[in-house]
C-alpha positions as CSV (number, residue, x, y, z in Angstrom):
1,M,-23.4,16.3,28.7
2,G,-24.8,19.0,26.4
3,N,-22.1,21.7,26.5
4,A,-19.0,19.7,27.0
5,T,-15.7,21.6,26.7
6,I,-12.2,20.7,25.8
7,Y,-11.4,20.9,29.5
8,D,-14.0,18.2,30.2
9,V,-12.5,16.0,27.5
10,S,-8.9,16.4,28.9
11,E,-10.1,15.6,32.4
12,L,-12.0,12.5,31.4
13,A,-9.2,11.2,29.2
14,Q,-6.6,12.2,31.8
15,V,-4.5,14.1,29.2
16,S,-3.5,17.7,28.7
17,I,-5.6,20.2,26.7
18,A,-2.7,20.4,24.2
19,T,-3.0,16.6,23.7
20,V,-6.7,16.8,23.0
21,S,-6.0,19.6,20.5
22,R,-3.3,17.4,18.8
23,V,-5.8,14.5,18.5
24,L,-8.2,16.8,16.7
25,N,-5.7,18.6,14.5
26,S,-2.6,16.4,14.1
27,P,-3.7,12.9,15.1
28,D,-0.6,11.2,13.6
29,Q,1.5,13.0,16.3
30,V,-0.3,11.2,19.1
31,S,0.1,7.5,20.1
32,E,-2.7,5.1,19.3
33,E,-3.4,4.4,22.9
34,T,-3.7,8.1,23.9
35,R,-5.7,8.9,20.7
36,S,-8.2,6.1,21.5
37,R,-8.7,7.4,25.0
38,V,-9.3,10.9,23.9
39,I,-11.7,9.8,21.2
40,A,-13.6,7.7,23.7
41,A,-13.9,10.7,26.0
42,I,-15.1,12.9,23.1
43,D,-17.8,10.3,22.1
44,E,-18.9,9.9,25.7
45,L,-19.3,13.6,26.3
46,G,-20.7,14.5,22.9
47,F,-18.0,17.2,22.6
48,V,-18.2,19.4,19.5
49,P,-15.2,21.7,18.8
50,K,-16.0,25.4,18.8
51,F,-14.9,25.9,15.2
52,E,-18.2,24.5,14.1
53,A,-19.5,28.1,14.6
54,L,-17.0,29.3,12.0
55,T,-18.1,26.5,9.7
56,R,-21.7,27.4,9.8
57,A,-20.8,31.1,9.2
58,R,-19.4,30.3,5.8
59,K,-22.5,28.5,4.6
60,A,-22.7,30.4,1.3
61,I,-20.6,27.7,-0.2
62,G,-20.5,24.1,1.0
63,R,-17.5,21.9,1.3
64,I,-17.0,18.3,0.3
65,G,-14.2,16.5,2.0
66,I,-12.3,14.0,0.0
67,L,-10.1,11.5,1.9
68,T,-7.5,10.1,-0.6
69,P,-4.3,8.1,-0.1
70,S,-1.1,9.9,-0.6
71,F,0.0,6.7,-2.3
72,T,-0.9,8.4,-5.6
73,S,-1.0,5.9,-8.4
74,D,-2.4,7.1,-11.7
75,S,-5.7,5.3,-11.0
76,F,-6.2,7.4,-7.8
77,V,-5.5,10.5,-9.8
78,D,-8.0,9.6,-12.5
79,R,-10.7,8.8,-9.9
80,L,-10.0,12.1,-8.2
81,R,-10.3,13.9,-11.5
82,G,-13.8,12.5,-11.9
83,L,-14.7,13.8,-8.5
84,I,-13.4,17.3,-9.1
85,T,-15.0,17.5,-12.6
86,A,-18.4,16.5,-11.1
87,L,-18.1,19.2,-8.4
88,S,-17.2,21.9,-10.9
89,G,-20.0,24.5,-11.0
90,M,-21.7,23.1,-8.0
91,A,-22.4,25.0,-4.7
92,Y,-19.7,22.9,-3.1
93,E,-15.9,23.2,-3.1
94,P,-13.7,20.1,-2.8
95,V,-11.3,19.9,0.2
96,I,-8.7,17.2,-0.2
97,Y,-7.3,15.4,2.8
98,D,-4.1,13.5,1.8
99,I,-3.7,10.4,3.9
100,N,-0.3,8.8,4.6
101,S,-0.8,6.9,7.8
102,A,-3.5,5.0,9.7
103,A,-3.3,7.5,12.5
104,Q,-4.0,10.3,10.0
105,R,-6.9,8.4,8.4
106,D,-8.5,7.6,11.8
107,G,-7.9,11.2,13.0
108,Y,-9.8,12.7,10.1
109,L,-12.6,10.1,10.5
110,T,-12.9,11.2,14.1
111,N,-12.5,14.9,13.7
112,L,-14.5,15.7,10.5
113,P,-17.9,14.4,11.7
114,M,-17.6,16.3,15.0
115,S,-16.3,19.6,13.6
116,R,-18.6,19.8,10.6
117,Q,-15.7,21.4,8.7
118,V,-17.2,19.7,5.7
119,D,-20.8,19.1,4.6
120,G,-20.2,15.7,3.1
121,L,-17.4,13.2,2.8
122,I,-16.0,10.9,0.1
123,A,-13.4,8.3,1.0
124,I,-11.4,6.7,-1.8
125,D,-10.0,3.2,-1.2
126,L,-9.7,3.7,2.5
127,P,-11.1,1.1,5.0
128,I,-13.6,2.6,7.4
129,D,-14.2,0.5,10.5
130,E,-17.5,0.2,12.3
131,T,-16.5,2.6,15.0
132,A,-15.8,5.3,12.4
133,V,-19.1,4.4,10.6
134,D,-21.0,4.8,13.9
135,R,-19.5,8.2,14.4
136,L,-20.3,9.3,10.9
137,L,-23.9,8.3,11.4
138,K,-24.1,9.8,14.9
139,Y,-23.0,13.2,13.7
140,K,-25.1,12.8,10.5
141,L,-22.2,13.5,8.1
142,P,-23.3,12.2,4.7
143,T,-20.6,9.9,3.4
144,V,-19.9,7.9,0.3
145,Q,-16.9,5.5,0.0
146,I,-15.3,3.9,-3.0
147,V,-13.6,0.6,-2.2
148,P,-12.3,-2.6,-3.8
149,S,-14.4,-5.7,-3.4
150,S,-12.0,-7.0,-0.8
151,Q,-13.2,-4.3,1.6
152,S,-16.8,-4.1,0.5
153,S,-18.2,-5.9,3.5
154,I,-16.4,-3.7,6.1
155,S,-18.8,-0.8,6.1
156,R,-22.3,-1.7,5.0
157,N,-24.0,1.1,6.7
158,I,-22.8,3.9,4.4
159,T,-23.3,4.3,0.7
160,T,-20.6,2.3,-1.1
161,I,-19.3,2.2,-4.7
162,I,-17.4,-1.1,-5.3
163,H,-14.8,-1.8,-7.9
164,D,-14.7,-5.6,-8.2
165,D,-11.1,-6.6,-8.8
166,K,-12.1,-10.2,-8.9
167,E,-14.0,-9.6,-12.1
168,G,-10.9,-8.0,-13.6
169,G,-8.8,-11.1,-13.1
170,H,-11.5,-13.3,-14.7
171,I,-11.9,-11.0,-17.8
172,A,-8.1,-10.9,-18.3
173,A,-7.8,-14.7,-18.1
174,E,-10.7,-15.4,-20.5
175,Y,-9.4,-12.9,-23.0
176,L,-5.8,-14.2,-23.1
177,L,-7.0,-17.8,-23.3
178,A,-9.3,-16.9,-26.2
179,K,-6.2,-15.4,-27.9
180,G,-4.6,-18.9,-27.7
181,H,-2.1,-18.3,-24.9
182,S,-1.3,-21.2,-22.6
183,R,1.9,-20.0,-20.9
184,L,1.1,-16.8,-19.0
185,G,2.8,-14.6,-16.5
186,Y,1.6,-12.1,-13.9
187,V,3.3,-8.9,-12.7
188,G,1.9,-7.4,-9.5
189,D,2.4,-5.9,-6.1
190,T,3.9,-7.3,-2.9
191,G,1.6,-5.2,-0.8
192,Q,0.3,-1.7,0.0
193,P,0.6,0.9,2.8
194,E,-1.0,-0.3,6.0
195,Y,-3.5,2.5,6.1
196,L,-5.1,1.1,2.9
197,G,-6.1,-2.0,4.9
198,T,-5.3,-5.6,4.5
199,F,-3.8,-6.4,1.1
200,Q,-5.5,-9.1,-1.0
201,D,-4.7,-9.4,-4.7
202,Q,-8.1,-10.5,-5.9
203,K,-7.1,-10.0,-9.5
204,L,-4.3,-12.6,-9.2
205,D,-6.6,-15.0,-7.3
206,T,-9.3,-15.0,-10.0
207,F,-6.8,-14.8,-12.8
208,R,-5.2,-18.0,-11.6
209,Q,-8.6,-19.7,-10.8
210,T,-10.0,-18.9,-14.3
211,L,-6.9,-20.3,-15.9
212,A,-7.1,-23.5,-13.8
213,I,-10.8,-24.0,-14.7
214,N,-9.7,-24.0,-18.3
215,G,-6.9,-26.4,-17.7
216,V,-4.0,-23.9,-17.7
217,A,-1.7,-23.6,-14.7
218,L,-0.1,-20.4,-13.4
219,P,3.0,-21.7,-11.5
220,D,4.4,-19.6,-8.7
221,D,7.6,-18.8,-10.7
222,Y,5.4,-17.2,-13.4
223,V,4.1,-14.8,-10.8
224,R,6.5,-11.9,-10.1
225,L,5.6,-9.4,-7.3
226,G,7.4,-6.2,-6.3
227,L,7.0,-2.6,-5.5
228,F,4.4,-0.6,-7.3
229,G,5.8,1.3,-10.3
230,M,7.1,1.1,-13.8
231,E,10.7,0.4,-13.0
232,S,9.9,-2.5,-10.7
233,A,7.6,-4.0,-13.3
234,R,10.3,-3.6,-16.0
235,Q,12.7,-5.6,-13.8
236,L,10.1,-8.3,-12.9
237,T,9.2,-8.7,-16.6
238,H,12.9,-9.2,-17.5
239,Q,12.9,-12.0,-14.9
240,L,9.9,-13.7,-16.7
241,L,11.4,-13.2,-20.1
242,N,14.7,-14.8,-19.0
243,M,13.0,-18.0,-18.0
244,P,13.8,-21.2,-20.0
245,S,10.2,-21.1,-21.2
246,P,9.0,-17.5,-21.0
247,P,5.4,-16.6,-21.0
248,T,3.8,-15.5,-24.3
249,A,1.4,-13.2,-22.5
250,I,1.7,-11.1,-19.3
251,F,-1.1,-9.7,-17.2
252,A,0.0,-6.7,-15.1
253,S,-1.9,-5.6,-12.0
254,S,-2.1,-2.0,-13.2
255,D,-1.6,0.0,-16.4
256,T,1.4,1.6,-14.7
257,Q,3.0,-1.8,-14.3
258,A,2.0,-2.8,-17.8
259,I,3.9,0.2,-19.2
260,G,7.0,-1.1,-17.4
261,A,6.4,-4.6,-18.8
262,I,6.1,-3.2,-22.3
263,R,9.5,-1.5,-21.9
264,A,11.1,-4.8,-20.8
265,V,9.7,-6.7,-23.8
266,R,11.0,-4.2,-26.2
267,E,14.4,-4.1,-24.5
268,S,14.6,-7.8,-25.0
269,G,14.2,-7.4,-28.8
270,L,10.7,-8.9,-28.8
271,T,7.6,-7.7,-30.6
272,I,4.3,-6.9,-29.0
273,P,1.9,-8.7,-29.3
274,A,3.4,-11.2,-31.8
275,D,6.1,-12.5,-29.4
276,V,4.7,-11.4,-26.0
277,A,1.2,-9.9,-25.3
278,V,0.9,-7.4,-22.5
279,M,-2.4,-6.6,-20.8
280,G,-3.0,-4.0,-18.1
281,F,-5.7,-3.1,-15.6
282,D,-7.3,0.3,-14.8
283,D,-7.6,2.1,-18.2
284,I,-5.8,5.2,-17.0
285,E,-5.8,8.2,-19.4
286,V,-2.5,7.3,-21.1
287,A,-3.6,3.7,-21.8
288,A,-5.6,4.6,-25.0
289,Y,-2.8,6.9,-26.2
290,I,-0.2,4.0,-26.1
291,G,-2.7,1.4,-27.4
292,L,-2.6,-0.7,-24.2
293,T,-5.1,-3.5,-24.1
294,T,-6.5,-3.3,-20.6
295,I,-9.5,-3.6,-18.3
296,C,-11.5,-0.4,-17.6
297,Q,-12.6,-0.1,-14.0
298,Q,-14.4,3.2,-14.7
299,L,-12.1,5.4,-12.7
300,K,-13.5,8.8,-13.6
301,E,-17.1,7.5,-13.7
302,S,-16.8,6.1,-10.1
303,G,-15.7,9.6,-8.9
304,Q,-18.6,11.2,-10.7
305,L,-21.1,8.7,-9.3
306,A,-19.7,9.3,-5.8
307,V,-20.5,13.0,-6.1
308,K,-24.0,12.3,-7.5
309,L,-24.8,10.0,-4.7
310,L,-23.4,12.4,-2.0
311,L,-25.3,15.4,-3.4
312,E,-28.5,13.3,-3.3
313,L,-27.9,12.6,0.4
314,L,-27.1,16.3,1.0
315,E,-30.3,17.4,-0.8
316,Q,-32.3,14.6,0.8
317,R,-33.7,13.7,-2.6
318,Q,-32.6,10.1,-1.9
319,D,-33.6,7.9,1.0
320,Q,-30.9,8.0,3.6
321,A,-30.6,4.2,3.6
322,A,-27.2,3.1,2.5
323,Q,-26.7,1.9,-1.1
324,S,-24.2,-0.5,-2.5
325,I,-23.3,-0.2,-6.2
326,T,-20.9,-2.4,-8.0
327,L,-19.5,-0.8,-11.2
328,P,-19.0,-3.3,-14.1
329,F,-15.6,-3.6,-15.7
330,A,-15.1,-3.6,-19.5
331,L,-12.4,-5.0,-21.7
332,M,-10.6,-2.4,-23.8
333,E,-9.0,-4.3,-26.7
334,R,-6.2,-2.3,-28.3
335,D,-2.8,-3.1,-29.7
336,T,-0.7,-4.9,-27.0
337,A,-2.7,-8.1,-26.6
């Protein structure tokens, strides 16, 4: 149907016009079953909301939509900073969509391609299922996603920048073993918000595997998991340090957690790194300032690369075929390990 209206959508989906409007504008306020029915009707009818006309009217400056979790760790902030910096001075303004639920994520992935409120889209660490990918392609909304390696196989039909957390665990283990440590601990997360997808701690998996290959065990009681944050990491580190045979080195799942671990080591009257080495992951901006030995996952650079790839898609200087780019990690050897 070439000129489908909101009335057609409401009739086909058997919902009110107000419900269709909520699906488009406030998807988290609609049940998943109803939302799916409305989206299916929109797709079947090829409905495009009327505010596309307004979007085209303001073509003097373009818009880049950025889908980012509201679960704002410092690593998300640094990645976002790279995006914003790269867009500075360009003919596009960033529009940030803060995601705090699966319904909100899916709602934006449904609405933005149809409405053309943005000219291109960058999704940070958010899983995009094949239905959403098909919609992005159908409505020709150029999209780049930044995802961990655990999600890199989900959406192969859009350009993807991968940060390989598996490599991070391997680098950390090799480094700490080379420093002579054989009794190691790990401080990490119990999980993540459901809208970020299935949680898999690949850093821990490869950290443990690399230690095992080198004849060093990482027993379960030397792995302490809790809520993300400095305070939780501080408490978990105290648990490790109070063990009969405490670890001589601790690998934290993030720099934020490493900072909490450092606090606990110092509160215990121990010296870093002579008594206990602490190693982080991310290389957030504060890491260099405090001398934290960590693994750099090129946060700002990944944001800048996402903008570069998206602009190439928008300007059609790059073949529209999807690319997959894995950014290498780097060891940042400083004072704590």
